[in-house]
C-alpha positions, 0 to 999 in steps of 0.5 A: 137830782142825778143820783150814784149809787154803790153796793156791794157788787153794784156802781151806777148813777140815776135820776130821783125827782122825788127826794125827801128827809125820809129817803128817795125814789131812784130812778134807774132800769138797773134794780137791786133787791129789796133790802140791798144796803148801798152808799149814795152821794147827790147834789142839790139843786143851788148846792155845791157840796155833794150829800152822802148818805147809806141806805136801804132798799125798801120797794120796787117799782117795775115800768108802769105806764106813765111810772119810771121804772126804779127803786125806793130808798130809805136813808139810815145814816144821813149826817143831820147838817144833810138832812137839813140841807135836804129839808130846806131844799123840799121846803124852798121848792114847791110840790110836784104833785097836789092833790085833786080836791075837785 
């Protein structure tokens, strides 16, 4: 999912491969301090109407082997309809990761 993000001092786009009703991971080389308030806008695959949400940066991931650099953002203000759209999207898509039971 391509995401547009705006904070008090920045505007940029990034990509997310991890989204849930509670928040998302934004893969980007631009970093924001933990605690930063952000406004997000994105469209889910198969949906034309964009979702808008307000969130807060909760954690950072610096570059690590095999892991993209970026920020974890928790949704603070997400309309009920948009939360339901994300829930439907997440339940319809197969998980990206599977627990190794073997």
